[in-house]
C-alpha positions in Angstrom: 0.0 0.0 0.0 2.9 2.4 0.6 3.7 2.3 -3.1 0.2 3.4 -4.1 0.2 6.1 -1.4 3.1 7.9 -3.3 0.7 8.7 -6.2 -2.5 10.6 -6.7 -5.0 10.1 -9.5 -6.1 12.9 -11.8 -9.6 12.2 -13.3 -11.8 14.1 -15.7 -15.2 12.8 -16.8 -17.1 13.2 -20.1 -20.8 12.5 -19.5 -23.2 12.2 -22.4 -26.9 12.7 -21.6 -29.6 12.0 -24.2 -32.2 14.8 -24.1 -35.8 14.1 -23.6 -37.1 15.5 -26.9 -39.9 14.0 -29.0 -37.8 14.1 -32.2 -34.2 13.9 -33.1 -31.6 16.7 -33.0 -31.7 17.6 -36.7 -34.7 15.7 -38.1 -38.4 14.9 -37.4 -37.6 11.2 -36.8 -38.8 9.9 -33.4 -36.3 10.0 -30.6 -37.2 7.0 -28.5 -35.6 3.9 -26.9 -36.5 0.6 -28.3 -38.7 0.0 -31.3 -37.9 -2.3 -34.2 -34.3 -1.9 -35.4 -33.8 0.8 -37.9 -37.5 1.9 -37.7 -36.8 5.5 -36.4 -34.9 6.6 -39.4 -35.4 8.6 -42.5 -33.2 10.0 -45.4 -32.3 12.9 -43.2 -31.0 10.8 -40.3 -29.2 8.6 -42.9 -27.6 11.6 -44.5 -28.8 10.9 -48.0 -27.8 13.3 -50.8 -30.1 16.3 -51.1 -31.3 16.2 -47.5 -30.8 19.1 -45.0 -30.8 19.1 -41.2 -33.2 21.3 -39.2 -32.2 22.2 -35.7 -34.5 21.0 -32.8 -35.0 24.1 -30.7 -36.2 22.1 -27.7 -32.7 20.6 -27.4 -31.4 24.1 -26.9 -33.8 24.9 -24.1 -32.9 21.6 -22.3 -29.2 22.3 -22.7 -29.6 25.8 -21.3 -31.7 24.5 -18.4 -28.8 22.2 -17.4 -26.2 24.9 -17.8 -28.1 27.3 -15.6 -28.5 24.6 -13.0 -24.8 24.0 -13.0 -23.9 27.7 -12.7 -22.5 27.9 -16.3 -22.2 30.9 -18.6 -24.6 30.6 -21.6 -22.9 31.3 -24.9 -24.7 33.9 -26.9 -23.2 33.3 -30.4 -23.4 29.6 -31.4 -22.5 27.6 -34.4 -22.4 23.9 -35.3 -19.4 22.0 -36.5 -18.8 18.7 -38.3 -16.7 16.1 -36.5 -15.5 13.7 -39.2 -14.8 10.1 -38.5 -15.8 6.7 -39.9 -17.7 4.2 -37.9 -20.3 1.7 -39.1 -23.0 3.1 -36.9 -22.4 6.7 -37.9 -24.4 6.9 -41.1 -23.4 10.3 -42.4 -19.7 9.7 -41.8 -19.6 12.7 -39.6 -21.3 14.0 -36.4 -22.9 17.4 -36.0 -21.6 18.9 -32.8 -20.4 22.1 -31.3 -16.6 22.7 -31.4 -15.5 26.3 -30.7 -18.8 27.6 -29.3 -20.2 25.2 -26.7 -23.6 26.3 -25.4 -22.3 26.4 -21.8 -18.9 27.2 -20.4 -17.6 27.1 -16.8 -19.8 26.1 -14.0 -19.4 23.4 -11.4 -20.9 20.3 -9.7 -21.1 20.1 -5.9 -20.4 16.6 -4.5 -20.1 15.4 -1.0 -22.3 15.6 2.2 -24.4 18.5 3.1 -22.2 21.2 4.6 -19.0 19.5 3.4 -19.5 19.9 -0.4 -16.6 19.8 -2.7 -16.7 21.7 -6.0 -15.8 19.9 -9.3 -15.3 22.5 -12.0 -16.8 22.1 -15.5 -15.0 23.0 -18.7 -18.0 23.0 -21.0 -21.4 21.6 -22.0 -22.0 21.2 -25.7 -24.8 19.9 -27.9 -24.4 17.2 -30.5 -26.1 14.1 -32.0 -25.7 10.5 -31.0 -24.5 7.7 -33.2 -26.3 4.4 -33.8 -25.6 1.2 -32.0 -23.4 -1.7 -33.0 -24.7 -5.1 -31.7 -22.1 -7.8 -31.4 -23.8 -10.6 -29.5 -26.8 -11.6 -31.7 -25.0 -13.1 -34.6 -21.8 -15.3 -34.3 -20.4 -14.1 -37.6 -21.6 -10.5 -38.1 -21.9 -7.2 -36.2 -25.5 -5.8 -36.6 -26.2 -2.1 -36.7 -29.4 -0.4 -35.4 -29.6 3.3 -36.4 -32.6 4.1 -34.2 -30.4 6.0 -31.8 -28.5 7.9 -34.6 -29.3 11.6 -34.5 -30.8 11.6 -30.9 -29.9 14.9 -29.3 -27.2 14.8 -26.6 -25.3 17.1 -24.3 -21.8 16.3 -23.4 -20.8 17.5 -19.9 -17.0 17.8 -19.7 -15.4 18.3 -16.3 -12.0 19.7 -15.4 -9.5 17.1 -14.1 -10.6 17.8 -10.5 -11.6 14.3 -9.4 -9.1 12.2 -7.4 -10.7 8.8 -6.8 -13.2 6.3 -8.0 -15.4 7.3 -5.0 -15.4 10.9 -6.1 -16.3 9.9 -9.6 -19.2 7.8 -8.2 -20.5 10.8 -6.2 -20.1 13.2 -9.2 -22.0 10.9 -11.6 -24.7 10.2 -9.0 -25.2 14.0 -8.6 -25.3 14.5 -12.4 -27.9 11.7 -12.8 -30.0 13.1 -10.0 -29.8 16.6 -11.5 -30.8 15.7 -15.1 -33.8 13.8 -13.7 -34.9 16.7 -11.5 -34.6 19.0 -14.6 -36.6 16.4 -16.6 -34.0 16.6 -19.5 -32.8 13.0 -19.4 -34.1 9.8 -17.8 -30.6 8.9 -16.6 -30.7 5.2 -17.4 -27.2 4.1 -17.9 -28.3 0.5 -18.7 -30.3 1.8 -21.7 -27.4 4.1 -22.7 -29.3 7.4 -22.2 -26.6 8.4 -19.8 -23.0 7.4 -20.6 -19.6 8.3 -19.2 -16.1 8.2 -20.4 -13.3 8.6 -17.8 -9.9 10.2 -18.5 -7.5 8.9 -15.9 -3.8 9.6 -15.2 -1.6 9.3 -12.2 1.3 11.4 -10.9 3.5 11.6 -7.8 1.9 13.6 -5.0 3.0 17.2 -5.1 3.9 17.0 -8.8 2.7 19.9 -11.0 2.6 18.1 -14.3 -0.2 15.7 -15.2 0.7 12.1 -16.2 -0.2 10.5 -19.5 -4.0 10.4 -19.9 -5.9 7.2 -20.7 -9.5 7.2 -21.7 -11.8 4.4 -20.4 -15.1 3.7 -22.2 -18.0 1.2 -22.1 -19.1 1.4 -18.5 -22.8 0.8 -18.2 -23.4 1.7 -14.5 -22.2 4.2 -12.0 -20.7 1.3 -10.0 -18.8 0.1 -13.0 -17.4 3.6 -13.6 -15.9 3.5 -10.1 -14.6 -0.1 -10.6 -13.0 0.8 -13.9 -11.3 3.9 -12.5 -10.0 2.1 -9.4 -8.6 -0.6 -11.6 -7.0 1.8 -14.0 -5.3 3.8 -11.2 -3.7 0.6 -9.9 -2.7 -0.6 -13.4 -1.0 2.7 -14.2 0.9 2.9 -10.9 2.0 -0.8 -11.2 3.3 0.0 -14.8 5.2 3.1 -13.7 6.7 1.2 -10.7 7.8 -1.6 -13.1 9.6 1.0 -15.4 7.0 0.9 -18.2 5.7 3.9 -20.1 2.1 4.8 -20.0 0.8 5.5 -23.5 -2.2 7.7 -24.5 -4.9 5.3 -25.6 -8.6 4.4 -25.4 -9.4 1.4 -23.2 -12.6 -0.5 -22.6 -13.9 -2.0 -19.3 -14.7 -5.7 -19.0 -17.3 -5.8 -16.1 -17.0 -9.5 -15.7 -13.3 -9.5 -15.2 -13.2 -6.0 -13.5 -10.4 -4.9 -15.7 -9.7 -2.6 -18.6 -8.1 -3.5 -22.0 -6.7 -1.6 -24.9 -9.0 -0.7 -27.8 -7.0 1.8 -29.9 -4.5 4.7 -29.7 -6.3 7.9 -28.7 -7.1 10.3 -31.5 -6.1 14.0 -31.3 -8.6 16.8 -32.1 -7.1 17.5 -35.5 -7.8 13.9 -36.5 -11.5 14.8 -36.6 -11.0 17.7 -39.1 -13.6 19.9 -37.4 -15.1 22.6 -39.7 -18.3 24.7 -39.5 -21.4 22.8 -40.4 -22.4 24.4 -43.8 -26.1 23.3 -43.6 -26.9 24.9 -40.3 -26.9 28.7 -39.7 -25.3 30.1 -36.5 -27.8 31.2 -33.9 -27.8 33.8 -31.2 -29.2 33.2 -27.7 -30.9 36.4 -26.4 -31.0 37.6 -22.8 -34.8 37.3 -23.0 -34.5 33.6 -24.0 -32.2 32.9 -21.0 -34.5 34.7 -18.7 -37.5 32.6 -19.9 -35.6 29.4 -19.4 -34.5 30.5 -15.9 -38.1 31.5 -15.0 -39.3 28.0 -15.7 -36.5 26.2 -13.8 -37.8 23.6 -11.3 -36.5 23.3 -7.7 -33.1 21.6 -7.6 -32.0 18.9 -5.1 -29.4 20.9 -3.3 -31.7 23.8 -2.9 -34.4 21.5 -1.5 -31.9 19.9 0.9 -31.0 23.3 2.3 -34.7 24.2 2.7 -35.4 20.9 4.6 -32.5 21.3 6.9 -32.6 25.0 7.6 -36.3 25.9 7.3 -38.0 22.6 8.0 -35.5 21.7 10.7 -35.2 18.1 9.5 -32.0 16.1 9.9 -29.4 15.9 7.1 -30.3 12.2 6.8 -34.0 12.9 6.3 -33.2 15.6 3.7 -30.9 13.3 1.8 -33.5 10.6 1.6 -36.3 13.0 0.6 -34.2 14.6 -2.2 -32.6 11.4 -3.6 -35.4 11.0 -6.2 -37.2 13.8 -8.0 -40.7 12.3 -7.8 -40.4 11.7 -4.0 -39.3 15.3 -3.5 -42.2 16.6 -5.5 -44.6 14.5 -3.5 -43.1 15.8 -0.3 -43.2 19.4 -1.5 -47.0 19.0 -2.1 -47.4 17.4 1.4 -45.6 20.1 3.3 -47.6 22.8 1.5 -50.6 21.2 3.4 -49.1 20.7 6.9 -46.3 22.4 8.9 -45.6 19.3 10.9 -42.5 18.6 8.7 -41.1 15.8 10.9 -44.4 13.9 10.8 -44.5 14.4 7.1 -40.9 13.0 6.7 -41.8 10.0 9.0 -44.8 9.1 6.8 -42.7 9.3 3.7 -39.9 7.2 5.1 -42.2 4.8 6.9 -45.5 3.6 5.4 -45.1 5.3 2.0 -41.6 3.9 1.4 -42.6 0.5 2.6 -45.5 0.4 0.1 -43.3 1.5 -2.7 -40.6 -1.1 -1.9 -43.1 -3.9 -1.4 -44.8 -3.2 -4.8 -41.7 -2.2 -6.7 -43.5 0.9 -7.8 -42.8 4.6 -8.3 -44.7 7.1 -6.2 -47.0 8.0 -9.1 -48.6 4.6 -8.6 -49.4 5.3 -4.9 -53.2 5.5 -4.6 -53.0 8.0 -1.7 -52.3 11.6 -2.6 -50.4 14.2 -0.5 -53.6 15.8 0.8 -54.7 12.4 2.3 -51.3 12.0 4.1 -51.9 15.5 5.4 -55.3 14.4 6.7 -53.6 11.4 8.5 -51.1 13.8 10.1 -54.0 16.1 11.3 -55.8 13.1 12.8 -52.8 12.1 14.8 -52.1 15.7 15.9 -55.7 16.1 17.1 -55.4 13.0 19.2 -58.2 11.2 17.2 -55.7 8.5 16.1 -52.3 7.4 17.3 -49.5 6.7 14.7 -49.7 3.0 15.1 -53.3 2.7 14.2 -53.0 5.4 11.5 -50.1 3.6 9.8 -51.0 0.0 10.4 -54.8 0.0 10.0 -56.1 3.2 8.5 -53.3 3.6 5.9 -53.8 0.1 4.4 -57.6 0.7 4.3 -57.1 4.0 2.5 -55.0 2.2 -0.2 -58.2 0.2 -0.9 -60.6 3.1 -0.5 -58.7 6.1 -1.7 -61.9 8.0 -2.6 -63.1 8.1 1.1 -61.8 10.9 3.4 -59.4 9.7 6.1 -61.6 10.7 9.1 -64.7 9.3 7.6 -63.0 5.9 6.9 -61.5 5.9 10.4 -65.0 6.4 11.8 -66.5 3.7 9.6 -63.8 1.2 10.8 -64.3 2.3 14.4 -60.7 3.4 14.7 -61.2 6.8 16.3 -59.2 7.0 19.5 -61.0 7.1 22.9 -60.5 10.3 24.7 -63.3 10.1 27.2 -61.6 10.3 30.6 -64.3 8.3 32.4 -64.1 5.4 29.9 -60.3 5.3 30.0 -60.3 5.5 33.7 -62.3 2.3 33.9 -59.8 0.6 31.6 -56.9 1.9 33.8 -58.5 0.5 36.9 -59.1 -2.9 35.2 -55.5 -3.1 34.1 -54.2 -2.2 37.6 -56.5 -4.8 39.2 -55.0 -7.6 37.1 -51.5 -7.1 38.4 -51.5 -6.3 42.2 -48.0 -7.6 42.7 -46.7 -5.3 39.9 -48.5 -2.3 41.5 -46.4 -3.0 44.6 -43.2 -3.2 42.5 -44.0 0.1 40.9 -44.7 1.8 44.2 -41.4 0.4 45.5 -39.5 2.3 42.8 -39.6 0.2 39.6 -41.1 2.9 37.5 -40.1 1.1 34.3 -43.0 -1.3 34.5 -45.4 1.5 33.7 -45.2 0.1 30.1 -46.8 -3.1 31.3 -49.9 -1.3 32.5 -50.0 0.9 29.3 -49.9 -2.2 27.2 -52.8 -3.7 29.1 -54.8 -0.5 28.7 -54.2 -0.4 25.0 -55.1 -4.1 24.7 -58.4 -3.6 26.5 -59.2 -0.6 24.4 -58.1 -2.4 21.2 -55.5 0.2 20.7 -57.9 3.1 20.7 -57.2 4.7 24.1 -55.5 8.1 24.0 -52.0 7.3 25.1 -51.3 10.6 26.7 -54.5 10.6 28.7 -54.1 6.9 29.6 -50.5 7.5 30.8 -51.6 10.5 33.0 -54.4 8.5 34.6 -52.2 5.5 35.1 -49.6 7.6 36.9 -52.2 9.2 39.1 -53.7 5.9 40.1 -50.3 4.1 40.7 -48.9 7.1 42.7 -52.0 7.5 44.8 
């Protein structure tokens, strides 16, 4: 381990996110995952002679939304470029992208725990189109090509080389995925390829100013595999340097089964792509009014909501992290706390009964039959003393799942769940409970105050769980201390 401690890794990530537009970046073809192979194509996508691209303006709006969320500068004057290279799933023989005028520059991503965030700087975000997909495992002799994905609008998010470990890369990618889902610009599914990541990894002696030779690692289909690939590559490069070998600039792929990287090809330089301005698309200018309009329609962002929940709602950092981990959960919780100011009770309902139902049924919260207003009713019933949390969560909540159209209090009354708060009736139950355990009464009066729970349990049993716990406790203490 001492050998590895001499070095530090220098890591930059290039993240491609497919944008959630109805049509492709430069044609009216459907932009969707799945479908029969080569069914979402047309002469424009295929680059047939005589066809011309038309820019999808919605992809610009989504790219700007991401840039604003990441504190970037929006580029006013934009032009497209052709990036020329040959690959079997690139039908035109070139990719329309942005070279010298990326739509967003600068900015940063915050990673790490609340109050201990670390800033990872961004270089740029630019718009481009996706390539098709080569399929190698369906035919033993041939590679198959599906061009449905070709032309799908992308943004490429390029970080500065500020990351220092696989764990930091994992946190960075997790934050990017959470953010694009909150912004509703990408579904973030790495397994389907709508979010993809390439890692540029080098190592150097600690304290050295110069970067080492950079190696690019591709083909990682999960955030966990990005971390695994980076961790492996760091160790591989250090081992090679220690053995006197020279690290070469190259592109490597990750074998998830073996947990190792392997060489694919030498890394191309920028001039190999022969960038030049796209002659079929005019430059465009982003106005201040356009930026203001996109900014005005920005949704709440996860870090902002986390600060709100900790500082205004006085929830724990743990609660805030759980509630903001997924966009749909956060939106549901936002609706809920607009109807109740008992924020802790709201968080408990979300992390208790609601989460249990979602896990049990493997569903998203959109499938939950109970709406935020009904959870607010449950909270109000427990606050008023008409129900305790146990009955509300274990009996009324399941009943509401089957009878979502009935108001919570009406259903509680129908099921005879309303808590007893009549002092006279509860006093009778208290006396009955005490009379059953005369020897325990003596123990309590001799100083064993902990057995109060025994009597409370008996009272709740006699009342079938409907006795007001606070009133029952007070009456028990009065009787036992008499």
